[in-house]
C-alpha positions as CSV (number, residue, x, y, z in Angstrom):
1,M,85.5,78.9,121.7
2,K,86.5,82.0,123.7
3,Y,89.7,83.9,123.3
4,K,91.9,86.4,125.1
5,Y,93.8,89.0,123.2
6,L,97.4,89.8,124.0
7,K,99.8,92.6,122.8
8,V,103.2,91.0,122.2
9,L,106.4,93.0,121.9
10,Q,108.8,91.2,119.5
11,G,112.4,91.6,118.4
12,H,114.0,90.5,115.2
13,Y,117.7,89.8,115.7
14,D,120.0,89.1,112.7
15,G,121.0,85.5,112.3
16,Y,118.3,84.1,114.6
17,H,115.0,82.5,113.8
18,G,112.6,85.2,112.9
19,W,110.6,87.3,115.4
20,E,111.1,86.5,119.1
21,D,108.6,87.4,121.8
22,I,110.1,89.7,124.5
23,T,107.0,90.6,126.5
24,E,103.2,90.2,126.4
25,A,100.4,92.2,128.0
26,Q,96.6,91.7,128.2
27,K,95.1,94.0,125.5
28,S,92.4,94.9,128.0
29,N,94.9,96.2,130.6
30,R,95.7,99.7,129.4
31,E,98.5,100.2,132.0
32,E,100.4,97.1,130.8
33,V,99.9,98.2,127.1
34,K,101.1,101.7,127.9
35,E,104.2,100.3,129.7
36,Q,104.9,98.0,126.8
37,R,104.8,101.0,124.4
38,Q,107.5,102.6,126.6
39,D,109.5,99.4,126.4
40,L,109.3,99.5,122.6
41,I,110.7,103.0,122.5
42,A,113.5,102.1,124.9
43,Y,114.4,99.0,122.9
44,R,114.5,101.0,119.7
45,A,116.7,103.6,121.3
46,S,119.2,101.2,122.9
47,A,119.5,98.8,120.0
48,P,118.6,100.5,116.8
49,E,120.4,97.9,114.7
50,Y,117.5,95.5,115.4
51,N,113.8,95.7,114.5
52,Y,111.0,95.7,117.1
53,R,107.3,95.6,116.8
54,I,104.1,95.1,118.8
55,V,101.5,92.6,117.4
56,T,98.1,91.5,118.6
57,R,97.8,87.8,119.3
58,R,94.5,85.8,119.8
59,V,94.9,83.0,122.3
60,P,92.2,80.4,123.1
61,L,91.1,80.3,126.7
62,H,91.4,77.0,128.6
63,K,88.6,75.6,130.7
64,G,88.2,77.7,133.9
65,E,90.5,80.5,132.6
66,K,89.2,84.1,132.7
67,K,89.8,86.7,130.1
């Protein structure tokens, strides 16, 4: 089985159900990942009372889908 790898920006808001996905970017697309890093910095600056992180997620490819 083949996979694609995503970088996912997540936020953890008090009183909610764990980590929530905010944005995702193809790990192979450096521009998207760079922009996502800037988003992480902006989220942390504008709402420091919450936690934010970027994680890597492996997602199976469906038939006919490209990486």
